[in-house]
C-alpha positions in Angstrom: 127.0 -155.5 -46.2 123.7 -155.9 -48.0 120.8 -156.5 -45.7 117.5 -156.5 -47.6 113.9 -156.4 -46.5 111.2 -157.3 -49.1 107.8 -156.0 -48.2 105.1 -157.9 -50.0 105.3 -161.5 -51.3 103.1 -161.5 -54.4 104.3 -162.4 -57.8 106.8 -159.4 -58.1 108.1 -159.9 -54.6 108.8 -163.6 -55.3 110.5 -162.7 -58.6 112.8 -160.1 -56.9 113.7 -162.5 -54.1 114.7 -165.2 -56.6 116.8 -162.7 -58.6 118.5 -161.2 -55.5 119.5 -164.7 -54.3 120.8 -165.5 -57.8 122.9 -162.3 -57.6 124.5 -163.4 -54.4 122.4 -161.6 -51.7 122.0 -163.8 -48.7 120.8 -161.5 -45.8 117.1 -161.2 -46.8 114.0 -161.0 -44.7 110.3 -160.8 -45.7 107.4 -158.7 -44.5 104.0 -160.2 -45.3 100.6 -160.8 -43.8 101.3 -164.5 -43.0 104.0 -165.5 -40.5 104.4 -168.9 -42.2 107.9 -169.6 -43.6 108.2 -169.5 -47.4 108.3 -173.1 -48.5 111.0 -172.6 -51.1 113.2 -170.6 -48.7 112.4 -171.8 -45.2 115.6 -170.2 -43.8 114.4 -166.6 -44.6 113.0 -164.7 -41.6 109.3 -163.7 -42.0 107.8 -160.7 -40.2 104.3 -159.5 -40.0 105.1 -156.2 -38.2 107.0 -153.5 -40.0 108.6 -152.0 -36.9 110.0 -155.4 -35.9 111.3 -155.9 -39.5 113.0 -152.5 -39.4 114.8 -153.4 -36.2 117.0 -155.6 -38.3 118.3 -152.3 -39.8 118.1 -153.3 -43.5 120.0 -151.0 -45.7 117.6 -151.7 -48.6 113.8 -152.1 -48.5 111.9 -153.4 -51.5 108.3 -152.2 -51.4 106.3 -154.8 -53.4 102.9 -154.7 -51.7 99.8 -153.2 -53.3 100.4 -149.6 -54.4 97.7 -148.3 -52.1 100.0 -149.3 -49.2 103.4 -148.4 -50.7 103.9 -145.3 -48.6 102.8 -147.1 -45.4 106.1 -149.0 -45.7 108.2 -146.5 -47.6 107.8 -143.6 -45.3 108.7 -145.4 -42.0 111.6 -147.2 -43.8 112.9 -143.8 -45.1 112.6 -142.2 -41.7 114.7 -145.1 -40.4 117.4 -144.3 -43.0 116.8 -147.2 -45.3 117.4 -147.0 -49.0 114.3 -147.8 -51.1 113.1 -149.6 -54.2 109.4 -149.0 -54.7 107.5 -151.0 -57.3 105.5 -148.9 -59.8 103.4 -147.0 -59.4 104.9 -145.0 -56.5 101.4 -144.9 -54.9 97.8 -144.7 -55.9 97.4 -141.1 -54.7 99.5 -138.0 -54.0 99.0 -138.3 -50.2 102.4 -138.6 -48.5 104.4 -138.4 -51.7 105.9 -134.9 -51.0 106.8 -136.0 -47.5 108.6 -139.0 -48.9 110.5 -136.8 -51.4 111.5 -134.6 -48.5 112.7 -137.4 -46.3 114.7 -139.0 -49.1 116.3 -135.7 -49.9 117.1 -134.8 -46.3 118.6 -138.1 -45.5 120.3 -138.5 -48.9 118.8 -141.9 -49.5 118.8 -144.0 -52.6 115.2 -144.3 -53.7 114.4 -146.0 -57.0 111.1 -146.9 -58.6 110.5 -150.2 -60.4 109.9 -149.5 -64.1 111.4 -152.6 -65.6 110.7 -151.6 -69.2 113.6 -149.2 -68.8 115.7 -152.4 -69.0 114.1 -153.7 -72.2 116.7 -153.9 -75.0 114.2 -152.6 -77.6 113.3 -149.4 -75.7 117.0 -148.8 -74.9 117.7 -149.1 -78.7 114.8 -146.6 -79.4 116.3 -144.2 -76.8 119.7 -144.5 -78.4 118.3 -143.9 -81.9 116.4 -140.8 -80.7 119.5 -139.4 -79.0 121.4 -140.0 -82.3 118.7 -138.0 -84.1 118.0 -141.0 -86.3 114.5 -139.7 -87.3 115.1 -136.0 -86.9 112.8 -133.8 -84.8 110.1 -135.8 -83.2 106.5 -134.6 -83.8 104.4 -137.4 -82.5 104.2 -140.7 -80.6 101.5 -143.5 -80.6 101.7 -146.0 -77.7 99.4 -148.8 -77.0 99.2 -151.8 -74.6 96.6 -154.4 -73.9 96.3 -157.9 -72.5 93.3 -159.8 -71.1 93.3 -159.3 -67.3 92.6 -163.0 -66.4 95.8 -163.9 -68.3 98.1 -161.5 -66.4 98.5 -163.9 -63.6 96.8 -167.0 -64.8 97.3 -169.0 -61.6 95.3 -166.4 -59.6 91.7 -165.3 -59.5 91.9 -161.9 -61.2 88.8 -160.7 -59.4 90.6 -160.8 -56.1 93.8 -159.3 -57.3 95.1 -155.7 -57.1 94.6 -155.0 -60.8 90.8 -155.3 -60.5 90.3 -153.3 -57.3 90.2 -149.5 -57.1 90.9 -149.5 -53.4 94.2 -151.2 -53.8 95.4 -149.1 -56.7 94.1 -151.1 -59.7 92.8 -150.1 -63.0 94.7 -149.7 -66.3 96.0 -146.2 -65.7 98.0 -147.1 -62.7 98.7 -150.7 -63.5 100.0 -149.8 -67.0 101.8 -146.7 -65.9 104.8 -148.0 -67.7 103.6 -146.3 -70.9 103.4 -142.9 -69.1 106.9 -143.5 -67.8 108.6 -144.5 -71.0 107.0 -141.9 -73.3 108.3 -139.1 -71.1 111.7 -140.9 -70.8 111.8 -140.8 -74.6 110.2 -137.5 -75.4 110.5 -135.4 -72.3 107.8 -133.9 -70.0 104.1 -133.4 -70.8 102.4 -130.1 -70.5 98.8 -131.1 -71.2 96.8 -134.4 -71.0 93.2 -135.3 -71.9 91.9 -138.8 -71.0 88.8 -140.8 -71.5 88.6 -143.9 -69.3 85.9 -146.2 -68.0 84.8 -149.7 -67.1 83.5 -150.9 -70.5 84.0 -154.7 -70.7 82.2 -157.5 -68.9 85.3 -158.2 -66.6 84.5 -158.2 -62.9 86.3 -155.1 -61.6 85.4 -151.8 -60.0 87.8 -149.6 -61.9 88.6 -148.6 -65.5 89.5 -151.4 -67.9 90.3 -149.1 -70.9 91.8 -145.6 -71.2 92.6 -143.4 -74.2 94.9 -140.3 -73.7 96.1 -137.4 -75.8 99.3 -135.7 -74.6 101.0 -132.5 -75.6 104.7 -132.6 -74.7 106.7 -129.5 -73.7 108.7 -130.1 -76.9 105.6 -129.5 -79.0 105.1 -133.1 -80.0 101.7 -134.7 -79.6 101.0 -138.2 -78.5 98.2 -140.8 -78.0 98.2 -143.6 -75.5 95.8 -146.5 -75.4 95.7 -148.8 -72.3 93.4 -151.8 -71.8 93.1 -155.1 -70.0 90.6 -156.6 -72.4 92.6 -157.6 -75.5 92.6 -161.4 -75.8 96.0 -161.4 -77.6 98.7 -159.5 -75.7 100.0 -156.4 -77.6 102.4 -153.6 -76.7 103.8 -151.3 -79.4 105.0 -147.8 -79.9 105.4 -145.7 -83.0 107.5 -142.5 -82.9 107.2 -140.1 -85.8 110.0 -137.8 -86.8 110.5 -135.3 -89.6 113.1 -137.6 -91.1 111.8 -141.0 -90.3 109.7 -143.3 -88.1 110.6 -145.7 -85.3 108.5 -148.8 -84.5 108.9 -150.8 -81.3 107.1 -154.1 -80.8 107.5 -155.5 -77.3 105.9 -158.9 -78.1 107.8 -159.7 -81.3 111.0 -158.1 -79.7 111.9 -155.9 -82.6 112.7 -152.2 -83.4 112.3 -151.0 -87.0 113.8 -147.8 -88.3 112.0 -146.5 -91.4 113.6 -143.8 -93.5 112.7 -142.4 -96.9 114.3 -144.0 -99.9 115.0 -147.4 -101.3 116.6 -150.0 -99.0 116.5 -147.6 -96.0 114.6 -149.9 -93.5 116.7 -151.2 -90.6 115.5 -153.9 -88.2 116.9 -154.6 -84.8 115.8 -157.9 -83.2 116.4 -159.3 -79.7 114.2 -162.4 -79.8 116.5 -164.5 -77.6 116.0 -162.0 -74.7 114.0 -163.7 -71.9 111.5 -161.8 -69.8 113.2 -162.4 -66.5 116.4 -160.8 -67.8 114.8 -157.4 -67.5 114.0 -158.0 -63.8 117.4 -159.5 -63.1 119.2 -156.6 -64.7 116.9 -154.2 -62.7 118.1 -155.9 -59.5 121.7 -155.9 -60.6 121.5 -152.2 -61.3 119.8 -151.6 -58.0 122.6 -153.3 -56.0 125.1 -151.3 -58.0 123.3 -148.2 -57.0 123.4 -149.2 -53.3 127.1 -149.8 -53.7 127.5 -146.3 -55.2 128.7 -147.6 -58.6 125.7 -146.5 -60.6 122.9 -143.9 -60.5 119.2 -145.1 -60.5 117.6 -145.0 -63.9 114.3 -144.1 -62.3 114.6 -142.3 -59.0 111.7 -141.4 -56.7 111.5 -137.9 -58.3 111.0 -139.4 -61.7 108.6 -141.9 -60.3 106.6 -139.1 -58.7 106.3 -137.3 -62.1 104.8 -140.4 -63.7 102.4 -140.7 -60.8 101.4 -137.1 -61.1 100.7 -137.6 -64.8 98.6 -140.7 -64.1 96.6 -138.9 -61.5 96.1 -136.0 -64.0 94.8 -138.6 -66.5 92.3 -139.8 -63.9 91.2 -136.3 -63.1 90.7 -135.6 -66.8 88.6 -138.7 -67.1 86.5 -137.7 -64.2 86.0 -134.1 -65.2 86.1 -134.3 -69.0 88.6 -131.5 -69.0 92.2 -131.1 -70.2 94.6 -131.1 -67.3 97.6 -128.8 -67.5 100.8 -129.8 -65.7 103.6 -127.6 -64.3 
């Protein structure tokens, strides 16, 4: 029986609730600051106390509150034997992460981290092409993402949101950690990282709004990442350079282009009919299949901790002006 607790009822918590209901999950409770019933789903129990919510013995807890408080929910839930889905990033610091990894391992729990871009058809196509050696040995990658922060959740005041607040885990390095996750998914682990990051724009926030990183991969490839919450027109692209060709992924136009030398050698893969929520719905379908033992998580808590460690190394590099080397 699937008994689910969703901790946090912001935009992502609401989305996961809708998709879980659409996928047939009926035994769901919410943990949030307000005890008021949710207007769209008045039948769903609402808790404001975690211990009371865990007394229902959920077998799956979705941690969707601000990242600064992820482990405040995840650790007690794991100690209670609950499987976990933790939204990215795993946390905003390393405090408690190793304890979580230990508890998850000791109790043999499912613990997945929410990197929904792993379910994007374009990135999946890029991964498949790389595994087929379509561009030969990869030597470089260029990844960039940017969108104007007030447009991220246009119905909310961005100044009060998580993304603009350092104390809640905001800033582009943690909020746009997707890029750190997928470049290591595609090219493997990173051995060195250097980062420049700062609050540069006139946006009202107390953390970095732009970051530029240089990465050296264990494979020898070198990459650059640009993250910002300033661009007025949303953009997310990735270019992967191989010795025998180049791959281009454009998230906004929903295309993958394979460029090879020679006439008529360009191939284009388009998925323009794919809707944004399909990624999140597939993520929840996959999560339920993992709970049922039918699939293995695409991003488990160990992989999520590696992305967090890389993001924290980028922050350290930005503070010190030094290259950070990773194990």
